[in-house]
N, C-alpha and C positions, 0 to 999 in steps of 0.2 A: 147373206155375206161367206158366199164357203173364202173358209182361210186355206192358200195352200204352204202344204207344207213341206220344207228343203226337201231336198235329197239325200240318205242318211251316207255319207263317205265313207267310202272301204278305204281300206286300209290302203298306203299306195308303199311297195318296195322303191327306195331312194338307192344299196346300195347292201350287195351278198358281199359273204366271205367266203370265194367258190372253194380254195384251199381248202376250209378248217376240215369239212366231211371226208376231205383226201385224207390229211392229216390227225384226227384228234378218231374217237369214239368218245361223241354226245351221249353221257350219262341224264343230263337235266337241261331242262332251258327255266329263262328266267327274262324278266324285261324287265326295264332300265330306261327312264330319263335322261335327258342329256342337258346340263347346265352349259348353254350356249349364250355369243355373244351375239349381236344384231348383222356384220357383217358373215357370221357364219349359216345363221336361220338361211340367209339370204344364196348363200354359194349351197344349200344340201338344199333346196327350190328350184336350183337349177341343174341338181346331179353330177357335182361336181366334187366328186370324197371318192375315195379310197381307203376302206376296210383289210386288202390284205396281207398288211406288213404290221397291221397291230394288236399290240392281247392289253388284256388285263391286268391291275393289279391290286390289290389291296394293299392301301395304308393307313396310320394309322387311325383304322378304323373305318374308313372311306372307302368306294371304289375309286377308281380313277382308268382312263382311257388315257392309252399310251401310244404314237405309232399311226394312228389317224390323221391322211394329209385330207386338208381341206382347203382347193384349190381360191382361193379370196377372186371374185370377182373382177373388173378393173374398174366396176363404176362406185369398188367403197369411198368410204369418205375419205379424205385426202388426210386430216386431221390424225387417224389412225394408221400401227404399225401394222398389218395383222401377219401374227405367225400360223403359219400354215400346217405343222407338227405340232402344234402344242399339247398341255397334257387336257383332260374335258376331265370334269367329275361326274360322277354317273348319279341318277338319285335312285336310287332305294330301298324300303320299308328295315325298320333294322332288325327284323325276328328274319328276315330273309339276307342280311346285309352279317347278320352272325353268323347262320345256316351254311354261306358262302367262306366266311370267317375258317369256321370247324376242321369244312372240308380240306382246301386249301393247305391249311399249316396242317392238317393231322394225318390225310387222308396220300397224298400227295397226286392231288388234282389241281387244274389249270383252269385258267377263265379267259374264253377263248370270244372276243362278236362274231356273232355271226351275221346276222342281217340290220338295216341300218333303215329304217321309215316309219313314215307318217302314220299319225293317231289320234281321232279329231283335235286334229292339225296341232300337233305336239309334234317334236322326234324324237323318238324310241330305240331304245338300242334294245336287239336279241342276242343274249349273251351267255353262251354254254357252259356248263359246268364238264369238263372233258380229261381223258386220258389218251396219253399221245398213242400212237401205231409203232409200231413195230415193221420194218418192212417186207416181211413175211404175212404180215396182216391187211398192207395192199396190196399185195400181190393175191393175197385169196378175195379180198372183196374185190377188185378190179378181175379177177376168175369166176367167179359170179356173176358178177354184172355182164358179163360178156354172155356166160350160159342163157343167165335170162333173157339174154336177146336172141339169142338165137334161135330157145324154145319157140319165143310169141314166131319168128318166121316159120320154124315151119310150122309151128299152128296155122300160122295165115293162110301159109300157102296148100296146105292143105284140106283145111277148111272154104278154098274157092275152089 
């Protein structure tokens, strides 16, 4: 008898924080789990989440996600009162947390949520250790991106 193996589940993106790359220089990336309630997991599966105004803080040795908006489904249970903006605990290894605490407190970095995705049936949040961009940095990045796009167009038309 042949065994049928299940296809490997790839990581599927739930939400992206597109503003983060524009506002910050991302130095390092970390993957954190999320402590969720049942209705929140269902909302994530439906893709009803926004990360654009969210941020990560470290309080008393633990990482917390603030400002993420998870819209509750209409079919949520009647005996609970869902709070779409509640703070959610991030699950990280102690060594990672200690590293982040040192970087944020001593070197002036900030923690920014970058993406929310599924990995092996669990919700994961990618957070970035970031430095804020100044206005002239944003302009320089935009100018470089436009130049690369124009260069690609030119090469494409020459090769035709």
